[in-house]
C-alpha positions as CSV (number, residue, x, y, z in Angstrom):
1,M,-43.2,-91.5,-24.2
2,N,-42.7,-88.2,-22.6
3,C,-38.8,-87.3,-20.9
4,L,-38.0,-85.1,-18.4
5,I,-34.3,-84.2,-18.3
6,V,-33.3,-82.3,-15.1
7,V,-29.8,-80.2,-14.6
8,N,-29.5,-78.3,-11.7
9,A,-30.9,-74.8,-10.5
10,Y,-27.6,-72.9,-10.4
11,I,-25.7,-74.2,-13.6
12,K,-23.1,-72.2,-14.4
13,N,-21.4,-74.5,-16.8
14,K,-22.4,-74.3,-21.1
15,S,-21.8,-77.8,-21.5
16,Q,-24.0,-79.7,-18.8
17,K,-26.9,-76.8,-20.7
18,M,-25.5,-78.0,-24.0
19,Q,-25.6,-82.3,-23.0
20,A,-29.2,-81.3,-21.9
21,E,-30.3,-79.8,-25.4
22,R,-28.6,-82.2,-27.3
23,I,-30.2,-85.2,-25.7
24,A,-33.3,-83.8,-26.1
25,E,-33.0,-82.4,-29.7
26,E,-31.9,-86.3,-30.4
27,L,-34.9,-87.4,-28.3
28,R,-37.6,-85.1,-30.3
29,L,-36.1,-86.6,-33.6
30,L,-37.1,-89.7,-32.5
31,G,-40.6,-89.2,-31.7
32,A,-40.4,-88.3,-27.6
33,E,-41.9,-85.2,-26.1
34,C,-39.0,-83.8,-24.1
35,E,-38.6,-80.8,-21.4
36,V,-35.4,-79.7,-19.6
37,A,-36.0,-78.5,-16.1
38,E,-33.9,-77.2,-13.6
39,N,-33.6,-79.4,-10.4
40,I,-36.7,-76.5,-8.3
41,N,-40.3,-78.0,-6.6
42,L,-38.9,-81.6,-7.0
43,S,-40.1,-82.1,-3.6
44,Q,-43.4,-81.4,-3.8
45,I,-44.3,-84.8,-4.7
46,S,-47.7,-84.9,-3.6
47,G,-49.3,-81.3,-4.0
48,G,-49.5,-81.4,-7.9
49,K,-46.8,-79.0,-8.4
50,A,-43.8,-80.9,-9.4
51,I,-41.8,-80.9,-12.4
52,G,-42.0,-84.2,-14.1
53,K,-45.7,-84.8,-12.9
54,N,-46.5,-86.9,-16.0
55,C,-42.7,-87.9,-17.6
56,D,-42.3,-91.7,-18.4
57,C,-38.7,-91.1,-18.0
58,C,-36.1,-89.0,-16.4
59,I,-32.2,-87.8,-17.5
60,F,-31.0,-87.0,-14.0
61,L,-27.7,-84.4,-15.8
62,D,-27.4,-83.4,-11.9
63,K,-26.1,-85.0,-8.4
64,D,-28.7,-84.3,-6.4
65,K,-28.8,-87.2,-5.0
66,A,-31.9,-86.5,-2.8
67,S,-33.8,-85.5,-6.1
68,A,-33.2,-88.1,-7.8
69,R,-34.2,-90.7,-4.9
70,L,-38.0,-88.9,-5.1
71,F,-38.2,-89.2,-8.6
72,E,-37.8,-93.0,-7.9
73,K,-40.2,-92.8,-5.2
74,R,-42.3,-91.2,-7.8
75,R,-41.8,-94.7,-9.8
76,I,-39.9,-92.8,-12.5
77,R,-37.1,-94.6,-14.4
78,L,-33.6,-92.7,-14.1
79,F,-30.7,-92.7,-16.1
80,N,-28.9,-93.1,-14.7
81,S,-29.9,-94.4,-11.2
82,A,-29.9,-93.0,-7.7
83,K,-27.8,-95.4,-6.5
84,A,-25.3,-94.8,-9.8
85,I,-25.4,-91.5,-9.4
86,E,-24.6,-91.6,-5.4
87,I,-21.8,-94.1,-6.3
88,C,-19.9,-91.6,-8.6
89,D,-20.6,-88.5,-6.8
90,D,-18.2,-89.8,-4.2
91,K,-15.1,-90.9,-5.4
92,M,-13.5,-92.8,-3.1
93,I,-17.0,-95.1,-2.8
94,T,-16.5,-95.1,-6.4
95,H,-13.0,-96.4,-6.3
96,I,-14.4,-99.3,-3.5
97,E,-17.2,-100.5,-5.1
98,L,-14.7,-101.9,-7.8
99,L,-13.0,-103.5,-6.1
100,N,-12.9,-107.5,-5.7
101,H,-13.7,-107.2,-9.3
102,G,-10.2,-107.7,-10.9
103,I,-10.5,-104.2,-12.5
104,P,-6.8,-102.7,-12.1
105,M,-7.3,-98.9,-10.4
106,P,-4.3,-96.7,-8.5
107,D,-3.2,-97.7,-4.7
108,S,-5.0,-95.8,-2.4
109,L,-5.1,-94.9,0.5
110,Y,-8.2,-93.2,2.1
111,A,-7.9,-90.4,4.8
112,P,-9.7,-90.9,7.9
113,L,-12.8,-88.2,8.6
114,C,-11.6,-85.5,11.3
115,Y,-14.3,-83.7,13.0
116,Y,-12.2,-81.3,14.9
117,P,-9.9,-77.9,13.4
118,D,-7.6,-78.0,15.9
119,A,-7.2,-81.9,15.9
120,E,-3.1,-82.7,14.8
121,I,-2.1,-84.8,12.4
122,P,-1.1,-88.1,12.8
123,E,3.0,-88.6,11.6
124,K,2.1,-92.2,10.8
125,F,-1.3,-91.3,8.9
126,L,1.2,-89.3,6.9
127,N,3.8,-91.6,6.7
128,G,1.7,-94.3,5.7
129,V,0.7,-91.8,2.3
130,A,4.1,-91.2,1.8
131,E,4.6,-94.7,1.2
132,L,2.4,-94.6,-2.4
133,G,6.0,-92.6,-3.1
134,F,5.9,-89.1,-5.0
135,P,5.1,-87.0,-6.4
136,L,1.0,-88.8,-5.7
137,I,-2.7,-87.2,-5.7
138,A,-4.8,-86.0,-3.8
139,K,-8.7,-86.1,-4.5
140,L,-11.3,-84.3,-2.7
141,C,-14.0,-87.2,-2.6
142,Y,-16.6,-84.5,-4.2
143,G,-15.8,-82.3,-7.0
144,S,-15.9,-82.4,-10.9
145,L,-14.5,-81.4,-14.2
146,G,-10.9,-81.7,-12.9
147,S,-11.3,-79.3,-9.7
148,G,-10.6,-80.9,-6.9
149,V,-7.7,-83.0,-7.6
150,F,-4.4,-81.9,-6.8
151,K,-0.5,-83.3,-7.4
152,I,1.9,-83.4,-4.5
153,E,5.4,-83.5,-4.6
154,N,6.8,-84.1,-1.6
155,K,6.3,-84.2,2.4
156,A,6.1,-80.8,3.4
157,E,3.3,-80.6,0.2
158,L,1.6,-83.1,1.9
159,R,1.3,-82.2,5.3
160,D,0.3,-78.6,4.5
161,F,-2.9,-80.4,2.2
162,E,-4.0,-83.1,5.0
163,E,-4.0,-79.5,7.5
164,Q,-6.1,-77.6,5.3
165,N,-8.6,-80.6,4.1
166,K,-8.8,-82.5,6.9
167,L,-12.2,-81.8,7.6
168,R,-13.4,-83.1,4.3
169,A,-13.3,-86.4,2.9
170,H,-10.6,-86.6,0.6
171,F,-8.3,-89.4,0.0
172,Y,-4.8,-90.2,-2.4
173,Q,-3.4,-92.5,-5.1
174,K,-0.5,-93.2,-6.6
175,F,0.6,-91.4,-9.4
176,I,0.5,-92.9,-13.3
177,G,2.6,-92.7,-15.7
178,H,4.2,-88.8,-16.6
179,G,0.0,-87.4,-16.1
180,S,-1.3,-84.8,-18.7
181,E,-3.1,-87.3,-20.3
182,D,-5.8,-90.3,-20.2
183,I,-8.5,-92.3,-22.3
184,R,-12.0,-91.2,-22.1
185,V,-14.0,-94.0,-23.2
186,I,-18.2,-93.6,-23.3
187,V,-19.8,-96.6,-22.9
188,I,-23.9,-96.6,-23.3
189,G,-26.3,-99.2,-22.3
190,G,-22.8,-101.1,-21.4
191,K,-21.8,-101.1,-24.1
192,Y,-18.8,-99.4,-25.8
193,V,-18.9,-96.4,-27.8
194,C,-16.0,-94.8,-28.2
195,A,-12.9,-93.4,-26.7
196,M,-10.5,-89.8,-27.6
197,K,-7.7,-89.2,-26.1
198,R,-7.0,-86.4,-23.8
199,R,-3.4,-84.4,-23.2
200,N,-3.0,-80.7,-21.6
201,E,0.2,-79.4,-22.4
202,H,-0.1,-77.0,-19.3
203,D,-2.3,-79.3,-16.2
204,F,-1.2,-82.6,-15.2
205,R,-5.2,-82.9,-15.4
206,S,-6.1,-83.7,-18.6
207,N,-10.0,-82.4,-18.3
208,V,-10.8,-80.4,-21.4
209,E,-11.9,-77.8,-18.8
210,Q,-8.7,-77.6,-17.4
211,G,-7.4,-77.1,-20.5
212,G,-6.9,-81.0,-22.3
213,V,-7.9,-81.2,-26.0
214,G,-8.7,-84.7,-27.1
215,E,-7.9,-86.5,-30.2
216,K,-9.9,-89.8,-31.4
217,Y,-8.3,-93.4,-30.4
218,T,-8.8,-96.6,-31.4
219,A,-9.8,-99.0,-27.7
220,D,-8.4,-102.3,-28.6
221,E,-10.5,-105.2,-27.1
222,Q,-8.8,-105.6,-23.9
223,L,-9.8,-101.7,-23.4
224,I,-13.2,-102.5,-24.3
225,E,-13.5,-105.1,-22.4
226,L,-12.4,-103.5,-19.1
227,C,-14.8,-100.5,-19.7
228,E,-17.6,-102.8,-20.5
229,K,-17.3,-104.0,-16.7
230,V,-17.3,-100.9,-15.2
231,A,-20.2,-100.4,-16.6
232,S,-22.0,-103.4,-15.8
233,V,-21.0,-103.8,-12.2
234,L,-21.8,-100.1,-11.4
235,Q,-24.5,-100.9,-12.8
236,R,-24.0,-97.5,-15.5
237,D,-26.8,-96.7,-17.8
238,Y,-24.0,-94.0,-19.3
239,C,-21.1,-93.1,-18.4
240,G,-17.6,-91.5,-19.5
241,I,-14.7,-93.4,-17.8
242,D,-11.0,-92.7,-17.0
243,V,-8.3,-94.7,-18.1
244,L,-4.8,-94.1,-17.2
245,T,-1.4,-95.5,-18.6
246,D,2.0,-96.6,-16.8
247,F,5.3,-96.6,-18.7
248,D,4.7,-100.1,-19.1
249,G,1.6,-99.6,-20.7
250,K,-0.6,-101.3,-18.6
251,R,-4.0,-100.0,-17.7
252,Y,-5.4,-98.5,-14.5
253,I,-9.1,-97.0,-14.0
254,C,-9.2,-93.4,-12.8
255,E,-12.6,-92.7,-12.3
256,V,-16.0,-93.0,-13.6
257,N,-18.5,-90.0,-14.9
258,S,-22.4,-90.7,-14.3
259,N,-22.9,-87.7,-16.6
260,A,-19.7,-87.0,-18.4
261,F,-19.7,-84.5,-20.8
262,F,-19.8,-85.8,-24.5
263,A,-19.2,-82.8,-26.7
264,E,-15.6,-83.5,-27.1
265,A,-16.2,-86.6,-27.8
266,E,-18.7,-86.4,-30.1
267,R,-16.7,-84.1,-32.2
268,V,-12.9,-85.6,-32.4
269,C,-14.4,-89.4,-32.5
270,G,-17.8,-88.4,-35.7
271,V,-20.4,-90.4,-33.4
272,N,-23.3,-88.9,-32.6
273,I,-23.1,-89.9,-28.3
274,A,-26.7,-88.0,-27.7
275,K,-28.4,-90.3,-31.0
276,K,-27.1,-93.6,-28.9
277,Y,-28.3,-92.5,-26.0
278,A,-31.6,-90.7,-26.5
279,E,-32.2,-94.2,-28.7
280,L,-31.2,-96.5,-24.8
281,I,-34.2,-94.1,-23.5
282,I,-35.9,-94.9,-25.8
283,A,-36.0,-98.9,-26.3
284,S,-36.2,-98.7,-22.5
285,K,-39.9,-97.9,-22.3
286,N,-40.5,-101.5,-23.7
287,T,-38.6,-102.9,-21.4
């Protein structure tokens, strides 16, 4: 089996490079040929120069939606699919896709698109957002590793944030629990693999890249069932699901990451996540 792992051409994050190398290592141990390449020349699909010309499958560790679709045009199996990548790339679209499936999520309010820098923010919109209660969470629709997520403490901060970001796709969510901690659940091939609790003593965002630290978490059947359902609805081969818990113990799906970094989860859970992902990829050849 000939596998290609695609990463972004402008990559700076060491975690993404490590992710690609770990998956490649496990694929080779299972007998596959594997190449790690940047998303360059993917558009040359008819001149014989495109990377991955003879690959059987592609593990797409990027958010370049056009490149992902080009691979599928060449009938190359993607992990995850282009559609799955697109849905996960936009946090609000992820939220919308999960609606009407009995999946608990924080109350959310999408900001209307604005095309004019001099446009005046409607007071009735600000009042509607304020009904979520303060503090509340503001999220840019596009962002990774905790970037683009902000805590808004009052109406003045809300007005200021909306004014600064009205030309960018964003939305607001009810603040759940006390912040600074969540549960990251890894699901591969629709099945629960492991979970860790992430805590951050210095930031309301629990992301490891923002200073959060993970510890092994023993998931109960309810949490496993919830996360497997999320992965099924979104048709994910692999994903990391972030779960929030309120003061009454109720859980909410916060975000779903199509290419969630797994180094910390492997470390604290003692699970070879890269191997399990590689096994799924190898098994797909016979399906």
